[in-house]
N, C-alpha and C positions, 0 to 999 in steps of 0.2 A: 806240230814239231816234226821234223824230218827224222826218220829212224832207218837204220840199216841193221842187217844181220850179217855176220861174217863167221864162217866155219873154217877151222884149220885143223890139220892133223900134225902131230910131231911124234918123235920117238923119245921116250924118257932117257936122260943120261943118268943112269942109276935109278932104281925105283925102289923106294921103301916108304914106310909110313911117315918118317920125318920129312922127306923131300916133298911128298904129297901134301902134308900138313903145312909146310912152308909156302907152297904154291897157293893153297887155298887161303891161308892167312893173308898173304899179300893181296890176293884178289878181293877178299872180303873187306880189306882195309881201304884199298885204292878205288875199287869200282863204284861204291856209292857216291864218292866225291865227284866222280866223272859221269854220273848218270848212266853207267854201264851195268847191264845185268847179263845173265847167261847160265850155261851149264857146262860142266866138264865131265866127260866119260873117260875113265882111266883104267888101265891095266898095265902089266909089266912091259908090254911091247908097244903101247899106244896111248897117246893123249888125243882125244877128239873133243874139240871145244867149240861151242857157239857163243859168240859175243854179240850183244845187241845194245843199241842206243844211238845217240847222235853220231853222225858220220865221223866228225873230227875226233871225238873221244874214242870211238871204236878203233879207228885206224891207229891212233896213238897207243892204245892198249895193245893192239896186235904187234906194232913195231917194238914195243917194250918186251913182249913175249918172244919175238923172233931173236932178240939180242940176249935173252936169258939162257945161261949155259946149262940149265936144267932140261932144256929142250934141244934136240938135234933133228935135223931134216924137217924143219918147219915148212909146211906147204899149205897155202891157201886153197881151199876146196870149193868155197861158195861165198858169194857176196851179193846181197840183194836189198833193195829198198822194201820196207814193210810198213804197214799201217799200224800194227800193234806188236807188242813183245810176246814171245812164247813164255818167258820166265820173269814176269814183271815184279814178282816179290822176292826174287833171289839175287843177292849180290853175286853169288856164284854157287850154284847147286853142284854137288859132286855125286857121281854114281859109278858103280863098277860097270864094266862092259857087260852088255846083256847077251843072253844066249841067242837072241834073234838078230844080233849084229854080225858083222864079218868075223870069221874065225882068225886066229893068228896065221894060219896057213894062207887064207884068202888075202889078208893084209900083206903078208910076205910076197904073195903072187901078184900084187899090184891092184887089188880090188878097189882101193880108195882112189887110185889114179884114174881108173876106168869109170868110177861111179859118176853119175850125173849130179848136178847141183841139187836137183829135186830129190834124188835118192839120199844124199847126204843130209839135207834139211829134214827129210822124213824121219830120220832117226830121232832127231830132237823133237819133232812134232809128236811122235809116239811117246817119248819120255814126258813131254809136257802133258799129254792126255793122261798118262799114268799118274802124274803128280796131281792133276785136278781130281782124279777119282780116289786118290789116296787120303792120307791123314790130314793134309793141310798144314803140315809143319813147315816152318820157314827158317832160313839160316841167317836172316839179317835183323 
């Protein structure tokens, strides 16, 4: 099966637990039916999400997100064909932004725009490695 990974960043339009829970609930309901998996890193100024799965399904999911008024300034940062998923057991993993990621000031200064595809994907590779070493809990 052909798989792709797509990473995008957006700015939350309002950020609170209810909005985040709604986004995660939608993803966890819709993604399994479309064979899409991934991870969402979130904080008050940033959503950074990796979607992975069949190309048509991932592109349709991204298009739906781009139209979602809970996201503003949606920008595709990476897209690549892959042999395997980073988050095969997660309909949508969610994590707070990590201290080893870009700071709010760096994001405001354009760090994501300047980041290479490899740097952006490396954030999720590190998160996946932490998941593998962690408790093994799953959200689906």
